[in-house]
C-alpha positions in Angstrom: 16.5 -26.6 9.7 14.4 -27.0 6.3 13.4 -29.9 4.6 16.1 -31.8 4.6 19.0 -29.5 5.4 19.6 -27.7 8.7 21.5 -25.4 6.9 22.4 -24.4 3.0 26.4 -24.6 2.9 28.2 -22.3 0.8 28.6 -23.9 -2.3 24.5 -25.0 -2.4 23.4 -20.9 -1.8 25.7 -20.4 -5.1 23.9 -22.6 -7.2 20.7 -22.2 -5.6 20.8 -18.3 -6.1 22.7 -18.6 -9.7 19.5 -21.3 -10.7 16.6 -18.4 -9.3 19.1 -15.3 -10.8 18.9 -17.7 -14.5 15.3 -18.7 -14.5 14.6 -15.0 -13.9 16.6 -13.5 -16.4 16.0 -16.8 -19.1 12.6 -18.6 -17.5 13.7 -21.8 -18.6 15.0 -24.6 -16.4 18.7 -24.3 -15.3 20.9 -27.7 -15.9 23.7 -28.8 -13.9 26.3 -28.2 -16.9 25.1 -24.2 -17.2 26.6 -24.1 -13.5 30.1 -26.1 -14.0 31.9 -23.3 -15.7 30.9 -20.9 -13.0 31.4 -23.1 -10.0 34.4 -24.6 -11.2 33.7 -28.3 -10.7 32.0 -30.9 -12.0 29.0 -32.2 -13.3 28.8 -34.6 -10.8 29.2 -32.7 -7.8 26.3 -30.3 -9.7 24.1 -32.3 -9.5 24.6 -33.8 -6.4 23.8 -30.5 -4.3 20.7 -30.0 -6.8 20.0 -33.3 -5.6 20.2 -32.1 -2.6 18.4 -28.6 -2.5 15.8 -31.2 -4.6 15.2 -32.8 -2.2 15.4 -29.8 0.6 11.9 -28.4 -1.7 14.4 -25.3 -2.8 14.2 -27.0 -6.2 11.5 -28.8 -8.8 12.2 -30.7 -11.6 9.9 -29.9 -14.7 8.2 -31.9 -17.0 10.2 -30.7 -19.7 13.5 -31.1 -19.2 17.0 -32.1 -17.2 17.2 -28.5 -15.3 15.4 -27.6 -12.4 13.6 -24.7 -11.4 13.3 -23.1 -8.2 9.7 -23.9 -5.9 7.9 -21.5 -3.8 10.1 -21.9 -1.0 13.1 -21.7 -3.1 12.3 -18.0 -3.8 11.5 -17.6 -0.1 15.1 -18.7 0.7 16.6 -16.8 -2.0 14.8 -13.6 -1.2 15.0 -13.7 2.5 19.3 -14.9 3.0 20.8 -14.5 -0.8 19.1 -11.1 -2.5 21.5 -8.5 -2.1 20.0 -4.8 -2.7 20.3 -3.3 -5.6 21.1 0.1 -7.2 18.7 1.6 -9.7 20.5 2.0 -12.8 20.5 6.1 -14.3 18.2 5.4 -17.1 15.4 4.0 -14.5 16.3 7.2 -11.8 15.8 9.2 -14.7 12.6 8.4 -16.0 11.2 8.6 -12.2 13.1 11.5 -11.4 11.4 13.4 -14.6 7.6 12.6 -13.2 8.9 13.2 -9.2 10.9 17.0 -10.4 7.8 17.9 -12.4 6.2 20.6 -10.1 3.2 20.6 -12.5 2.0 17.4 -11.4 -0.1 17.0 -8.3 1.0 13.9 -6.0 -1.8 11.3 -7.7 -1.0 12.1 -10.4 3.1 11.3 -9.6 2.1 8.2 -8.3 -0.2 6.9 -11.5 2.3 8.0 -13.3 5.0 6.3 -12.0 4.2 3.2 -11.5 3.7 3.4 -15.7 6.3 4.1 -15.9 7.4 1.2 -13.7 5.4 -1.7 -15.2 6.9 -0.6 -18.6 10.8 -0.8 -17.8 9.3 -4.1 -15.5 6.8 -5.8 -18.0 5.4 -6.1 -14.5 1.8 -5.0 -13.4 1.3 -2.1 -10.7 -1.5 -1.1 -8.1 -1.9 2.2 -5.9 -4.9 1.6 -2.8 -5.7 4.9 -1.5 -6.7 5.2 1.6 -10.0 3.6 1.1 -13.4 5.8 1.0 -14.6 4.2 4.3 -12.2 5.6 6.4 -13.0 9.2 4.6 -15.4 11.8 5.4 -16.8 14.6 3.7 -15.0 18.3 4.9 -16.3 20.0 2.1 -17.3 20.6 -1.1 -16.8 23.8 -3.2 -17.0 25.2 -6.4 -15.0 27.8 -8.7 -16.3 29.1 -11.8 -14.0 30.1 -14.7 -16.7 31.1 -17.8 -18.0 30.1 -20.2 -20.3 27.7 -18.7 -17.0 25.9 -17.2 -16.1 25.1 -13.1 -14.1 23.5 -10.9 -16.0 21.1 -8.1 -13.4 20.4 -5.4 -14.0 17.7 -2.5 -11.9 17.5 1.0 -11.5 15.0 3.1 -11.1 15.5 7.1 -8.2 14.0 6.3 -6.9 16.2 3.8 -7.4 14.6 0.8 -8.2 17.1 -2.1 -9.8 16.0 -5.2 -11.3 18.5 -8.3 -13.2 18.6 -11.8 -13.5 20.3 -14.2 -17.2 20.2 -15.2 -18.8 22.0 -17.4 -22.6 23.2 -17.2 -25.5 24.9 -19.8 -27.8 26.7 -19.1 -27.3 26.8 -15.4 -26.1 29.5 -12.8 -23.6 30.1 -10.7 -26.3 30.9 -8.1 -28.1 27.5 -8.7 -24.6 25.8 -8.4 -23.6 27.5 -5.3 -26.9 27.0 -3.6 -27.0 22.7 -3.8 -23.9 23.0 -2.9 -24.7 25.0 0.1 -27.7 21.8 0.5 -24.1 19.0 0.5 -22.6 20.9 2.5 -25.6 21.2 5.3 -26.3 17.2 5.0 -23.6 15.2 4.6 -20.7 16.6 5.5 -18.6 14.0 8.0 -20.5 11.3 5.6 -17.8 8.6 5.2 -17.4 8.9 1.6 -18.8 5.6 -0.1 -22.2 6.5 1.5 -22.3 9.7 0.0 -24.1 8.9 -3.1 -26.2 7.1 -1.2 -26.7 10.3 0.9 -27.0 12.6 -2.4 -29.8 9.8 -3.9 -32.4 9.7 -1.0 -31.5 13.0 1.1 -30.3 15.6 -0.9 -31.6 14.5 -4.5 -35.2 15.2 -2.9 -34.3 18.9 -1.3 -32.8 20.4 -4.2 -35.5 19.3 -6.4 -37.5 21.9 -4.5 -35.2 24.6 -4.8 -33.2 24.1 -7.9 -34.5 24.8 -11.6 -32.3 22.1 -12.8 -31.7 20.4 -10.5 -31.4 16.9 -12.7 -28.4 18.1 -14.9 -26.7 19.5 -11.5 -27.5 16.3 -9.3 -25.8 14.3 -12.2 -22.5 15.9 -12.4 -22.1 16.6 -8.6 -22.9 12.3 -8.5 -20.1 11.6 -11.0 -18.1 13.6 -9.3 -18.0 11.5 -6.0 -18.5 7.9 -8.1 -15.0 9.1 -9.1 -13.2 9.7 -5.7 -14.3 7.0 -4.7 -13.2 4.9 -7.7 -9.7 6.1 -7.1 -9.0 4.0 -4.2 -7.7 1.2 -6.5 -6.1 1.8 -10.1 -4.2 -1.4 -11.8 -1.9 0.0 -14.6 -0.7 -2.9 -16.8 -3.0 -6.0 -16.3 -2.1 -7.3 -20.4 2.1 -7.1 -18.9 0.3 -10.3 -18.1 0.6 -11.6 -21.5 4.2 -10.9 -22.1 5.1 -13.4 -19.4 5.5 -16.9 -20.8 3.8 -18.4 -17.5 0.9 -16.5 -18.3 -0.1 -17.9 -22.3 -2.8 -20.4 -21.1 -6.5 -18.6 -21.5 -8.0 -19.7 -18.8 -5.6 -18.8 -16.8 -4.9 -15.4 -18.0 -8.8 -15.0 -18.2 -8.9 -15.9 -13.9 -5.9 -13.5 -13.7 -7.8 -10.6 -15.3 -11.3 -11.2 -13.5 -9.1 -11.2 -10.3 -7.0 -7.6 -10.9 -11.0 -6.5 -11.8 -12.2 -7.8 -7.9 -11.2 -4.3 -6.2 -12.5 -6.4 -2.6 -10.0 -9.1 -3.6 -7.1 -5.9 -4.5 -7.8 -4.4 -1.5 -6.9 -7.4 -0.1 -3.0 -6.3 -0.4 -3.3 -3.9 2.0 -3.1 -7.3 4.3 -1.0 -5.0 7.5 0.5 -1.4 8.4 4.4 -2.2 7.9 6.0 0.8 6.5 8.6 -1.7 5.0 8.9 -4.0 1.7 7.1 -6.4 2.3 7.2 -9.7 0.1 4.3 -12.2 -1.0 5.2 -15.2 -2.6 2.6 -17.7 -4.4 1.0 -19.4 -1.9 1.5 -16.5 0.7 -0.5 -13.5 -1.6 -4.6 -13.6 -1.3 -4.3 -12.2 -4.7 -3.4 -15.7 -6.9 -0.8 -18.9 -6.5 1.1 -18.3 -9.0 2.2 -14.2 -8.7 4.5 -12.5 -6.5 2.9 -9.4 -4.4 5.7 -6.8 -3.8 4.3 -4.0 -2.2 5.1 -1.4 0.4 2.7 1.6 2.4 3.4 5.3 1.6 2.3 8.5 4.4 2.1 11.7 3.7 0.4 14.8 5.6 -2.0 14.8 3.1 -2.7 11.4 2.1 -1.9 7.4 2.7 -2.2 4.6 1.1 -0.3 1.0 -0.9 1.8 0.2 -3.7 2.3 -2.6 -5.0 3.8 -4.6 -8.0 2.2 -8.1 -9.1 4.3 -10.2 -11.5 5.2 -13.9 -11.9 6.6 -15.9 -8.9 10.1 -14.8 -11.4 10.4 -11.7 -10.6 13.6 -9.5 -10.9 13.0 -9.1 -7.4 16.0 -6.7 -6.7 15.1 -4.6 -8.6 11.7 -4.2 -7.6 12.8 -3.7 -4.7 15.0 -1.0 -5.3 12.1 0.7 -7.4 9.5 0.8 -4.8 11.9 1.9 -2.2 12.6 4.8 -4.8 8.9 5.8 -5.3 7.7 5.5 -1.5 10.8 7.8 -0.5 10.1 10.7 -3.3 6.3 10.5 -2.5 7.5 11.0 1.5 9.8 13.6 1.0 
């Protein structure tokens, strides 16, 4: 039983589906007159059915219009019972194929670029959450000289994740760099990545000061490499997309939402579960904000795992976002 009705009739289902899909597209309350022609019935009949849906808690009346909009429960009913799987259109697929077929890109770059494309296509915010650095243990650090005082510092974790950064170190010999890397490998292998910088500060720094001339410059460079590694746990793409949504024109609301998107601990809660499916959290169902929907999925490869999420208004193109996330997940895991 849902609200005052045990189940929706065929006509009620049609009306709810039309209202949800119209409101998603137009962001304006839907009136009975708009639905009459589509349903081939009188305005009075539609009004009665809309009143029943409102009584059941699936529709809401706005203060500024006689039309109705979906309630949170209405969106949930739509997603669970009325939404049909959507085929990805050719333009969307082509944009994503170009990224995943580019052999020169690392997987992490493919993920970030694909979410940027999805954010641009949908006008929603995208988030990628890597495996938390506490769950990644440092396995080894390597250095590869490139010449002209440039070198690549490579960080490898026990989960097989590899990150590298090209750095320039003037007046520092390769011998001193290798000596520093050897000390790091001896002292902090097996340390969770989120604890590495603390160990660098209190255990490694005092020792390299005794053996390496340019230890300050070297230490600062390596410290920032590990810092960047930890920062990659959370990547939020398209924060400003919320400004394009009519629901978020209130300045205080936008400030609050941006503050939440900058809160890495709060964003990490998007993971919520280890489900391998596409999960949809509408309004109060998510821990981020009552006025947004979060659609997420987890991905896993031999080398890494993480979570992809799209965040937008509750008035979200659910079927399209689900389709896009499924496509990206499929390409990551293939």
